[in-house]
Backbone as numpy.savetxt, mean C-alpha at the origin, in Angstrom:
# Nx Ny Nz CAx CAy CAz Cx Cy Cz
7.69 1.11 5.30 6.90 1.92 4.87 5.33 1.33 5.34
4.63 2.53 5.60 3.11 1.96 5.80 2.15 2.74 4.82
1.18 1.90 4.74 0.06 2.34 3.96 -1.42 2.50 4.54
-2.07 3.15 4.26 -3.33 3.27 4.92 -4.55 2.65 3.65
-5.58 2.08 4.07 -6.45 1.68 2.97 -7.96 2.15 3.76
-8.72 2.62 2.69 -9.94 2.96 3.05 -10.90 2.21 2.21
-12.01 1.66 2.99 -12.91 0.71 2.23 -14.46 1.35 2.57
-15.05 1.71 1.74 -16.42 2.64 2.08 -17.35 2.39 0.82
-18.42 2.90 0.97 -19.46 2.88 0.05 -18.88 4.09 -1.09
-18.95 3.74 -2.13 -18.34 4.48 -3.28 -19.40 5.47 -3.59
-19.01 6.75 -4.11 -19.84 7.85 -4.39 -18.97 8.83 -5.21
-19.60 9.54 -6.28 -18.99 10.54 -7.19 -18.13 11.37 -6.27
-16.98 11.48 -6.40 -16.41 12.44 -5.56 -15.44 11.99 -4.55
-15.64 10.62 -4.16 -14.89 10.01 -2.82 -13.33 10.31 -2.81
-12.58 10.05 -3.83 -11.20 10.35 -4.11 -11.03 11.82 -3.62
-11.70 12.65 -4.53 -11.63 13.98 -4.32 -11.74 14.65 -2.76
-12.82 13.92 -2.20 -13.06 14.38 -0.78 -11.86 13.85 0.22
-11.64 12.70 0.06 -10.36 12.17 0.70 -9.43 12.85 0.56
-8.79 13.15 -0.72 -7.75 14.18 -1.02 -7.72 15.44 -0.52
-8.83 16.01 -0.57 -9.13 17.47 0.11 -8.87 17.62 1.50
-9.51 16.61 2.31 -9.34 16.45 3.65 -7.81 16.33 4.07
-7.14 15.44 3.32 -5.60 15.50 3.69 -4.95 16.78 3.52
-5.10 17.24 2.02 -4.30 18.50 1.81 -4.84 19.74 2.62
-6.17 19.69 3.25 -6.48 20.95 3.98 -5.85 20.73 5.23
-5.13 19.45 5.61 -4.44 19.38 6.90 -3.01 19.31 6.55
-2.33 19.84 5.36 -0.87 19.74 5.20 -0.34 18.58 5.02
-1.14 17.52 4.42 -0.53 16.10 4.44 -0.67 15.63 2.96
0.69 15.42 2.65 0.98 15.03 1.22 0.72 13.56 0.74
0.03 13.45 -0.31 -0.14 11.91 -0.66 0.95 11.57 -1.49
1.68 10.46 -1.13 2.93 10.11 -1.85 2.37 9.08 -2.94
1.74 8.18 -2.72 1.04 7.32 -3.63 -0.55 7.13 -3.40
-1.32 6.67 -4.19 -2.72 6.80 -4.17 -3.31 5.66 -5.39
-4.05 4.77 -4.71 -4.77 3.70 -5.56 -6.20 3.71 -5.36
-6.91 4.00 -6.48 -8.33 3.94 -5.97 -9.29 2.84 -6.87
-9.84 2.24 -6.42 -10.54 1.11 -7.01 -11.93 1.33 -6.82
-12.98 0.74 -7.73 -14.34 0.45 -7.44 -14.86 -0.94 -7.62
-15.40 -1.69 -6.46 -15.77 -2.96 -6.60 -17.22 -2.94 -6.29
-18.18 -3.16 -7.38 -19.35 -3.10 -7.39 -19.68 -1.39 -6.57
-20.41 -1.54 -5.69 -20.68 -0.23 -4.96 -19.76 0.04 -3.65
-18.69 -0.53 -3.75 -17.64 -0.32 -2.70 -16.47 0.62 -3.22
-16.13 1.58 -2.51 -14.53 2.06 -2.88 -13.49 1.73 -2.15
-12.46 1.34 -2.73 -11.23 0.86 -2.01 -10.09 2.04 -2.32
-9.51 2.67 -1.41 -8.58 3.53 -1.64 -7.43 3.39 -0.80
-6.07 2.94 -1.43 -5.06 2.71 -0.77 -4.07 3.80 -0.83
-3.45 4.38 0.05 -2.35 5.49 -0.10 -1.21 5.35 1.01
-0.27 6.21 0.53 0.81 6.37 1.41 1.08 7.94 1.48
1.31 8.28 2.59 1.43 9.91 3.02 2.55 10.04 3.56
2.75 11.24 3.63 4.25 11.85 4.38 4.10 12.16 5.98
2.89 12.09 6.41 2.36 12.37 7.69 1.41 11.31 8.27
1.76 10.01 8.46 1.06 8.91 8.84 0.18 8.93 9.68
0.71 9.25 11.23 -0.32 9.24 12.25 -1.25 10.41 12.07
-0.74 11.50 11.51 -1.69 12.95 11.31 -2.81 12.33 10.33
-2.42 11.70 9.38 -3.50 11.24 8.57 -4.51 10.32 8.98
-4.06 9.33 9.77 -4.82 8.40 10.48 -6.03 9.29 11.33
-5.45 10.32 12.11 -6.60 11.21 12.81 -7.41 11.78 11.88
-6.83 12.45 10.92 -8.00 13.16 9.82 -8.78 12.47 9.41
-8.35 11.15 8.65 -9.46 10.41 8.21 -10.33 9.76 9.25
-9.83 9.36 10.46 -10.75 9.00 11.55 -11.90 9.96 11.60
-11.22 11.33 12.01 -12.32 12.33 12.34 -13.23 12.50 11.04
-12.95 12.39 9.86 -13.90 12.67 8.88 -14.74 11.25 8.77
-14.67 10.30 9.45 -15.72 9.10 9.27 -15.08 7.97 8.36
-13.77 7.89 8.00 -13.44 6.91 6.97 -12.84 5.57 7.55
-12.58 5.45 8.82 -12.16 4.29 9.25 -10.98 3.74 8.81
-9.74 4.46 8.55 -8.82 3.89 7.86 -8.06 2.43 8.52
-7.63 1.63 7.55 -7.01 0.55 7.96 -5.50 0.49 7.73
-4.85 0.29 8.82 -3.33 0.45 8.73 -2.49 -0.83 8.31
-1.62 -0.57 7.47 -0.80 -1.91 7.06 0.76 -1.46 7.04
1.39 -2.27 7.57 3.00 -2.23 7.34 3.13 -2.96 6.06
4.10 -2.17 5.09 4.32 -2.87 3.71 5.66 -2.73 3.43
6.22 -3.43 2.57 7.80 -3.47 2.03 7.71 -3.09 0.74
8.81 -2.24 0.27 8.89 -1.89 -1.12 9.81 -2.82 -1.84
9.41 -3.57 -2.82 10.25 -4.51 -3.34 10.73 -4.30 -4.72
11.88 -4.59 -5.21 12.12 -4.41 -6.51 11.97 -5.78 -7.27
11.35 -5.71 -8.24 10.90 -6.70 -9.02 11.18 -6.52 -10.73
11.74 -7.58 -11.37 12.13 -7.72 -12.72 10.86 -7.28 -13.63
10.77 -6.29 -14.55 9.72 -6.20 -15.58 9.44 -7.15 -16.55
9.18 -8.18 -16.15 9.38 -9.51 -17.16 8.25 -10.64 -16.72
7.50 -11.29 -17.82 6.44 -12.36 -17.48 7.04 -13.09 -16.44
6.13 -13.42 -15.48 6.52 -14.15 -14.31 6.94 -13.83 -13.08
7.70 -12.53 -13.00 8.24 -12.11 -12.00 7.30 -11.73 -10.82
6.15 -11.41 -11.14 5.15 -11.07 -10.12 4.83 -12.59 -9.38
4.48 -13.66 -10.34 4.50 -14.94 -9.92 5.38 -15.58 -8.90
6.64 -15.41 -9.32 7.60 -15.68 -8.74 7.66 -15.17 -7.23
7.55 -13.72 -7.46 7.33 -13.17 -5.75 6.36 -13.70 -4.95
5.43 -13.99 -5.63 4.08 -14.61 -4.82 4.44 -16.10 -4.49
4.92 -16.70 -5.25 5.24 -18.11 -5.02 6.30 -18.22 -3.94
7.24 -17.30 -3.91 8.02 -17.49 -2.82 7.58 -17.13 -1.48
6.53 -16.05 -1.27 5.99 -15.72 -0.25 5.03 -16.88 0.20
4.44 -17.47 -0.76 3.70 -18.58 -0.41 4.57 -19.77 0.04
5.66 -19.98 -0.42 6.40 -21.40 -0.03 6.95 -20.96 1.13
7.05 -19.75 1.66 7.60 -19.49 3.07 6.53 -19.47 4.06
5.15 -19.79 3.64 3.98 -19.76 4.39 3.53 -18.55 4.93
3.64 -17.50 3.97 3.38 -15.91 4.15 2.07 -15.76 3.56
1.26 -15.03 4.06 -0.12 -14.52 3.50 0.17 -13.19 2.99
-0.26 -13.15 1.75 -0.13 -11.74 1.04 -1.43 -10.93 1.21
-1.46 -9.84 2.03 -2.45 -8.93 2.26 -2.79 -8.12 1.21
-1.54 -7.64 0.63 -2.07 -6.71 -0.66 -0.58 -6.67 -1.58
-0.65 -6.54 -2.71 0.47 -6.14 -3.55 0.13 -5.26 -4.75
0.91 -4.20 -4.77 0.63 -3.20 -6.05 1.67 -2.78 -6.64
1.71 -2.40 -7.76 2.78 -1.94 -8.68 2.89 -0.37 -8.16
3.75 0.14 -7.72 3.68 1.56 -7.37 4.59 2.29 -8.41
5.68 1.91 -9.07 6.22 2.66 -10.21 7.06 1.52 -11.14
7.19 1.86 -12.39 8.09 1.17 -13.37 9.34 2.03 -13.43
10.38 1.28 -13.56 11.72 2.02 -14.02 12.48 1.13 -15.01
11.95 1.31 -16.10 12.87 0.54 -17.35 12.50 -0.82 -17.23
13.66 -1.63 -16.77 13.60 -2.97 -16.87 13.24 -3.71 -15.45
12.61 -2.86 -14.56 11.98 -3.40 -13.06 11.05 -2.48 -12.73
10.21 -2.83 -11.81 9.42 -2.09 -11.02 9.28 -2.36 -9.67
8.68 -1.39 -8.89 8.74 -1.30 -7.48 7.18 -1.70 -7.16
7.16 -2.84 -6.23 5.87 -3.43 -5.76 5.75 -3.06 -4.25
4.60 -2.46 -3.59 4.30 -2.20 -2.22 3.72 -3.50 -1.79
4.11 -4.34 -1.03 3.74 -5.64 -0.57 3.57 -5.76 0.87
2.33 -6.04 1.24 2.07 -6.33 2.57 1.66 -7.85 3.03
2.43 -8.41 3.60 2.20 -9.75 3.99 2.42 -10.20 5.45
1.87 -11.26 5.77 1.84 -11.72 7.40 2.74 -12.88 7.56
3.53 -12.79 8.49 4.09 -11.95 9.30 5.10 -10.95 8.50
5.08 -9.56 8.56 5.63 -8.65 7.75 7.43 -8.87 7.97
7.62 -9.11 9.14 9.13 -9.36 9.49 9.63 -10.61 8.92
9.03 -11.56 8.51 9.47 -12.89 7.94 9.45 -12.35 6.54
8.70 -11.77 6.03 8.52 -11.38 4.44 9.75 -10.58 4.23
10.01 -9.50 5.22 11.25 -8.81 4.95 12.69 -9.37 4.67
12.55 -10.47 5.50 13.83 -11.31 5.61 13.82 -12.07 4.39
12.81 -12.54 4.09 12.87 -13.58 2.75 13.16 -12.79 1.64
12.71 -11.46 1.42 13.17 -10.66 0.19 14.31 -9.60 0.60
14.76 -9.67 1.43 15.86 -8.57 1.89 16.83 -8.03 0.88
17.36 -8.94 -0.06 18.11 -8.50 -1.27 17.34 -7.50 -2.19
16.07 -7.78 -2.28 15.38 -6.97 -3.21 14.64 -5.79 -2.60
14.51 -5.46 -1.38 13.95 -4.32 -0.94 14.73 -3.00 -1.29
13.72 -2.22 -1.65 14.29 -0.76 -1.93 14.12 0.09 -0.79
13.42 -0.08 0.36 13.62 0.54 1.48 13.08 -0.36 2.89
13.66 -0.08 3.85 13.48 -0.67 5.00 12.75 0.04 5.96
11.53 0.01 6.34 10.94 0.90 7.56 10.68 -0.12 8.54
11.10 0.29 9.84 10.56 -0.87 10.95 9.26 -0.42 11.41
8.65 -1.82 11.76 7.17 -1.75 12.10 6.99 -0.72 13.35
6.15 -0.09 13.34 5.95 1.15 14.42 4.55 0.56 15.32
């Protein structure tokens, strides 16, 4: 799985503008996470047409950041996220990003980007919900 991150000056309507640019080009947003940190907007998304979205966002001046991610199944219980983060740390892997994508009763789906991603996938292979090769 690949995700796109936009880091830009925040303004009223940023998420609407970005989503409209993609929608106007027939690109479906599958997940979206928007945050404001001081005066910076950080938007992370997964889309159905990755390369096309990169072009649209670049053309609109947003300078998208590309990331390979893996979708990991994690128990919905105290300490589960810590355990996953510790496993990655102990394997000398750097976590670039980690976010909850969805809850499913007693477990959750986490999008995780770590360096190097291939070694991270191997480490959690039994917990992967989907495997997408790096492009």
